[in-house]
C-alpha positions as MATLAB code, in Angstrom:
seq = 'MNQKQKFSSQLLRWNKQQNKRQMPWKGEKDPYKIWLSEIILQQTRVEQGLSYYNNFIKTFPTIHRLARAKDEKVFKLWEGLGYYSRCRNLLVTARFISKELKGKFPDSYESIKALKGVGPYTAAAIASFAYNLPHAVVDGNVFRVLARVFGISKAIDSTDGKKHFTALAEELLDKKQPGLYNQAIMDFGAVVCKPAAPLCDSCVFKKDCYALQHNKVNALPVKQKKISIKKRWFYYLVLEYRNTIAIRQRSSKDIWQSLYEFPLIETTAAAVVNDILEQAENQKWLKAKSYSVKNISPLHKQQLSHQFIAGQFILLTLKTKPAFDGDWQWIAKDGLQQYAFPRMLRHYLSEGGMMNKGFYKQ';
ca = [
      12.813   27.985   41.450;
      12.679   24.498   41.232;
      12.518   22.293   38.046;
       8.745   21.970   37.831;
       8.284   25.967   38.645;
      10.369   26.691   35.863;
       8.778   24.004   33.120;
       5.893   26.312   32.124;
       7.583   29.433   32.052;
      10.656   28.020   29.908;
       7.947   26.180   27.803;
       6.017   29.180   26.667;
       8.966   30.900   26.012;
       9.947   28.331   23.547;
       6.597   28.340   22.332;
       6.993   32.553   21.457;
      10.291   32.612   20.441;
      10.917   29.074   18.719;
       7.716   27.647   17.854;
       6.727   27.320   13.611;
       4.407   24.664   13.821;
       1.651   25.780   11.701;
      -1.722   23.957   11.588;
      -4.997   25.344   10.323;
      -6.877   24.284   13.700;
      -4.510   26.484   16.127;
      -5.411   29.269   17.791;
      -8.957   28.268   16.600;
     -11.750   28.771   19.293;
     -14.786   27.298   17.584;
     -15.834   23.965   19.335;
     -16.657   22.198   16.433;
     -13.719   23.124   14.442;
     -12.377   22.089   17.525;
     -13.499   18.827   18.500;
     -13.196   17.814   13.984;
      -9.429   18.155   14.493;
      -9.197   16.248   17.962;
     -11.593   13.083   16.448;
      -9.950   13.241   12.880;
      -6.012   13.256   15.181;
      -7.012   10.323   16.884;
      -4.683    7.654   15.740;
      -3.560    9.561   12.826;
      -0.420   11.813   12.081;
      -0.900   15.405   11.754;
       0.432   15.484    8.244;
      -1.675   12.865    6.816;
      -5.125   13.930    8.949;
      -4.636   17.775    7.324;
      -6.286   17.172    4.310;
      -8.986   15.673    5.659;
     -10.216   18.165    7.667;
      -9.821   20.717    5.581;
     -12.034   18.810    3.060;
     -14.865   18.456    6.023;
     -14.982   21.744    7.287;
     -15.551   22.858    3.280;
     -18.033   20.098    2.844;
     -19.566   20.024    7.263;
     -19.018   23.694    7.819;
     -21.381   23.673   10.685;
     -22.052   20.771   12.951;
     -25.989   20.884   11.037;
     -24.561   20.027    8.070;
     -22.645   17.439    9.031;
     -25.264   16.192   11.303;
     -27.856   16.044    8.259;
     -25.232   14.162    6.167;
     -25.648   10.718    4.884;
     -23.719    8.109    6.145;
     -22.225    6.863    3.203;
     -20.857   10.391    2.024;
     -19.486   11.583    5.430;
     -17.456    7.577    5.232;
     -16.470    7.909    1.401;
     -15.454   11.141    3.020;
     -13.025    9.840    5.822;
     -11.959    6.843    3.365;
      -8.832    6.135    3.505;
      -8.450    7.374    7.558;
      -8.736    4.016    9.256;
     -10.096    4.155   12.450;
     -13.644    4.006   11.264;
     -15.688    3.821   14.213;
     -14.007    7.337   15.015;
     -16.490    8.540   12.005;
     -19.258    6.277   13.307;
     -18.900    8.554   16.314;
     -18.714   11.515   14.887;
     -22.066   10.783   13.692;
     -23.402   10.211   16.754;
     -22.332   12.712   18.491;
     -22.787   15.522   15.673;
     -26.636   14.136   15.478;
     -26.837   14.672   19.414;
     -25.733   18.251   19.360;
     -27.531   19.052   16.336;
     -30.519   18.184   17.626;
     -30.297   17.957   21.375;
     -28.639   20.431   22.058;
     -29.711   22.733   19.218;
     -26.797   23.200   17.840;
     -24.894   24.453   20.998;
     -21.468   22.624   21.720;
     -21.241   21.442   25.590;
     -18.818   24.082   27.496;
     -17.927   22.293   30.222;
     -15.333   19.380   30.255;
     -17.250   16.659   31.857;
     -20.657   17.600   29.598;
     -17.652   17.710   26.502;
     -16.052   13.918   28.086;
     -19.740   12.492   28.044;
     -19.968   13.164   24.298;
     -19.749    9.689   22.208;
     -16.081    9.359   21.156;
     -14.581   11.642   23.542;
     -12.322   10.657   25.987;
      -9.836   12.395   28.545;
      -7.597   13.817   26.170;
     -10.141   14.925   23.512;
     -11.917   16.484   26.031;
      -9.694   18.121   27.770;
      -8.160   19.763   24.540;
     -11.560   21.198   23.563;
     -12.319   22.588   26.656;
      -8.515   24.473   27.063;
      -8.653   25.302   23.717;
     -11.972   26.761   22.830;
     -13.144   27.786   26.589;
      -9.774   28.015   28.021;
     -10.958   25.567   30.578;
      -8.011   24.659   32.603;
      -7.704   21.407   32.005;
      -4.274   19.702   30.921;
      -3.827   16.975   27.973;
      -1.929   14.084   28.523;
      -0.967   12.723   24.916;
       2.190   10.718   23.655;
       3.715   13.988   23.305;
       3.357   15.002   26.664;
       3.915   11.264   28.235;
       7.459   11.385   26.238;
       8.123   15.317   27.619;
       7.298   14.595   31.054;
       9.236   11.058   30.930;
      12.370   12.452   29.630;
      12.740   16.136   31.534;
      11.062   14.755   34.572;
      12.976   10.969   34.894;
       9.485    9.192   35.106;
      10.216    5.247   34.241;
       6.450    4.880   35.077;
       4.992    2.963   32.208;
       2.906    4.947   30.537;
       0.214    1.974   29.758;
      -0.180    1.382   33.558;
      -3.419    2.541   35.426;
      -0.448    3.722   38.229;
       1.374    5.585   35.094;
      -1.668    7.197   33.916;
      -2.660    9.033   36.780;
       1.102   10.134   37.788;
       1.192   11.723   34.645;
      -1.901   13.123   34.573;
      -1.576   14.545   38.197;
       1.997   15.833   37.070;
       0.353   17.151   33.996;
      -2.243   19.206   36.323;
       0.420   20.685   38.376;
       2.158   21.957   35.208;
      -0.314   23.580   33.457;
      -0.582   27.069   33.446;
      -4.100   28.207   34.808;
      -4.202   31.477   33.033;
      -3.222   30.301   29.311;
      -4.430   26.888   29.388;
      -4.897   26.478   26.001;
      -1.646   28.158   25.203;
       0.341   25.730   27.397;
      -1.483   22.763   25.993;
      -0.761   23.636   22.478;
       2.620   24.422   23.358;
       3.708   20.935   25.245;
       2.393   19.169   22.441;
       4.042   21.173   19.897;
       7.307   20.789   21.653;
       6.860   16.799   21.894;
       6.108   17.366   17.750;
       8.877   19.073   16.398;
      11.958   18.490   19.497;
      11.297   16.244   22.149;
      10.577   13.619   18.768;
      10.221    9.516   19.712;
      13.480    9.166   17.278;
      15.983   11.342   16.741;
      15.123   14.378   19.188;
      16.524   17.794   18.986;
      18.097   16.836   22.347;
      21.653   19.991   21.124;
      18.982   22.748   20.635;
      16.142   21.947   23.386;
      15.311   24.611   26.257;
      15.463   21.903   28.865;
      18.877   20.144   28.239;
      20.424   21.583   31.506;
      17.580   19.992   33.377;
      16.424   16.813   31.578;
      16.873   13.953   33.564;
      16.998   11.586   30.701;
      19.719   13.692   28.805;
      21.937   13.722   31.729;
      21.428   10.172   31.790;
      21.715    8.322   28.874;
      18.169    7.324   28.852;
      16.666    9.169   26.056;
      15.804    6.251   24.272;
      14.607    4.175   27.062;
      11.713    6.541   28.326;
       8.955    6.437   28.065;
       8.161    3.209   29.157;
       6.148    1.127   28.436;
       5.034   -2.082   29.767;
       2.242   -4.239   27.643;
       3.385   -6.147   24.427;
       1.190   -5.798   21.480;
      -0.118   -9.009   20.475;
      -0.929   -8.933   16.778;
      -3.980  -11.461   15.142;
      -2.778  -12.385   11.939;
      -5.788  -13.118    9.271;
      -5.780  -13.585    5.446;
      -8.610  -12.523    3.324;
      -9.730  -13.788    0.133;
     -11.974  -11.268   -2.083;
     -13.727  -12.443   -5.083;
     -14.387   -9.983   -7.122;
     -17.241  -11.278   -9.644;
     -17.841   -9.617  -12.460;
     -21.435  -10.139  -14.148;
     -22.563   -7.900  -17.079;
     -20.249   -5.635  -16.027;
     -21.476   -4.854  -12.627;
     -19.763   -5.885   -9.358;
     -21.276   -7.494   -6.345;
     -20.426   -5.591   -3.470;
     -22.176   -5.223    0.529;
     -21.426   -3.130    3.317;
     -19.722   -4.492    6.543;
     -22.686   -4.994    9.311;
     -20.633   -6.926   11.728;
     -18.314   -5.690   14.758;
     -15.055   -5.937   13.498;
     -12.655   -4.008   11.688;
     -13.812   -2.024    8.910;
     -17.838   -1.692    9.945;
     -19.861    0.144    7.679;
     -17.650   -0.278    4.588;
     -17.936   -1.955    1.777;
     -16.446   -4.958    0.471;
     -16.527   -8.114   -2.432;
     -17.071  -11.954   -1.064;
     -15.058  -12.507    1.376;
     -13.381  -15.705    2.246;
     -11.263  -15.594    5.301;
      -8.534  -18.002    6.465;
      -6.328  -18.758    9.644;
      -2.993  -19.430    7.029;
      -2.267  -18.945    3.857;
      -4.111  -20.931    1.254;
      -4.156  -21.726   -2.798;
      -7.119  -20.377   -4.895;
      -8.487  -23.217   -5.990;
      -9.184  -23.992   -2.541;
     -10.889  -20.660   -2.112;
     -12.660  -20.799   -5.488;
     -13.897  -24.992   -3.786;
     -15.705  -23.035   -0.859;
     -16.953  -20.221   -3.029;
     -18.791  -22.469   -4.884;
     -19.710  -24.877   -1.641;
     -21.398  -21.207   -0.328;
     -23.121  -21.288   -3.323;
     -21.180  -18.148   -4.672;
     -19.925  -19.455   -7.991;
     -21.353  -21.985  -10.209;
     -18.843  -24.961  -11.286;
     -17.716  -24.302  -14.903;
     -20.100  -20.964  -14.827;
     -17.137  -18.847  -14.925;
     -13.572  -18.027  -15.774;
     -10.676  -16.606  -13.759;
      -9.968  -13.255  -14.893;
      -6.820  -12.219  -13.472;
      -5.143  -12.782   -9.541;
      -3.732   -9.623   -7.457;
      -0.335   -9.771   -5.657;
      -0.866  -10.352   -2.067;
      -1.652   -7.124    0.038;
      -0.750   -6.456    3.236;
      -1.725   -4.192    6.004;
      -0.707   -3.603    9.713;
      -3.223   -2.255   11.919;
      -2.868   -1.355   15.413;
      -3.735   -4.964   16.813;
      -4.058   -6.929   13.701;
      -2.275   -8.014   10.224;
      -4.365   -8.502    7.317;
      -3.110  -10.169    4.217;
      -5.334   -9.815    1.629;
      -5.666  -11.535   -2.284;
      -8.089  -10.421   -4.933;
      -9.594  -13.428   -7.706;
     -11.469  -11.228  -10.139;
     -13.834  -13.608  -11.906;
     -16.154  -13.283  -15.060;
     -19.455  -15.091  -14.169;
     -21.637  -16.193  -16.994;
     -24.448  -16.605  -14.626;
     -25.802  -14.695  -11.358;
     -25.390  -16.079   -8.533;
     -29.163  -15.873   -5.963;
     -27.145  -14.096   -3.161;
     -28.636  -14.175    0.367;
     -28.872  -11.317    2.403;
     -27.622   -7.347    1.512;
     -25.587   -8.102   -1.599;
     -25.680   -5.153   -4.030;
     -24.435   -5.609   -8.060;
     -22.738   -1.803   -9.187;
     -22.004   -0.831  -12.062;
     -18.389   -0.652  -12.545;
     -17.956    2.783  -13.148;
     -19.838    3.631   -9.828;
     -17.402    1.873   -7.816;
     -16.333    5.478   -6.631;
     -18.953    6.218   -4.812;
     -18.676    3.700   -2.207;
     -16.355    4.055    0.472;
     -13.841    1.111    0.875;
     -10.983   -0.119    3.611;
      -7.126    1.175    2.284;
      -6.694   -2.635    1.088;
      -9.542   -2.784   -0.848;
      -9.320    1.138   -2.250;
      -5.647    0.121   -3.149;
      -6.630   -2.374   -5.442;
      -9.388   -1.120   -6.918;
      -7.052    2.439   -7.375;
      -3.830    0.629   -8.259;
      -4.083   -2.911   -8.927;
      -6.495   -3.704  -11.962;
      -9.827   -2.062  -11.876;
      -8.897    1.333  -12.728;
      -6.383    0.435  -15.613;
      -9.611   -1.352  -16.523;
     -11.699    1.978  -16.870;
     -13.697    1.662  -13.647;
     -13.133    3.230  -11.122;
     -11.642    6.117  -10.507;
     -10.730    8.546   -7.185;
];
């Protein structure tokens, strides 16, 4: 028996005898719940996504309930999870299945992959877990396990590399129990063949693992692309007028679309507060001598996948109400908790000053 033939049987034996990893969706057969868990876990650690999954299932136990929900309610429940395009896609797909498919979740790999926000990995996961269809999942855990065990130096973010890993994953897949196998290899990558400090001494593949035998555990898998990080400075004007605060929903196709924010002045480099206030006056957001600076926050920082955001909040008390153009709303201070804000703004509201003043509660 060669290494490939041994791999699946060794993995499934480990899964049966040693895998203690518990998650509420493991063994789940309801495609709605599986889909929901997979969308939440895109770009999200299991530990972070767990409470969100439980809250969504409790609030929206069926796809019809999710489809009928107001956008604001769903975004509020998603608040803090990030990558909000996932939430928009979640709503589009739920409404499509509820209305066009009468609530019946697609039951083939291709029809699942055609859903908004569903790629090859998510489609394979749903198809194998819900319907036991023979499609291999290929995620970060799978890339890492296969690269190390079989000594693959092809870059996982290259076209050739993705094709090679996908073909190998399909070859290794246990066709009789694909769901069990897929969950096992993902669990193995998460708890044994970890990115840092893998448990090589107790690994069931240690005698055959190329990376361990050739001292390349930390060198595999290989990535060819270096991410270019864009730096942005956000200066928020928190305008307080007669116990209300000005907010609006972000509508442009940028980060945090559909979430709420304060009046924002963005710069390409760090700026001083007086310059920001001067720009705000030029934009007619402020009238000279008709406001007072109440508080200036420390610099808040948030690292996104391709962007670094530095944000600062300037709390101002206004004597006159600005005549904003567009879709600005003046919200009572104790009503702000009803709106979904990006993580940086939520952190400021809950910890940076507003909670201490009694008008933002989580």
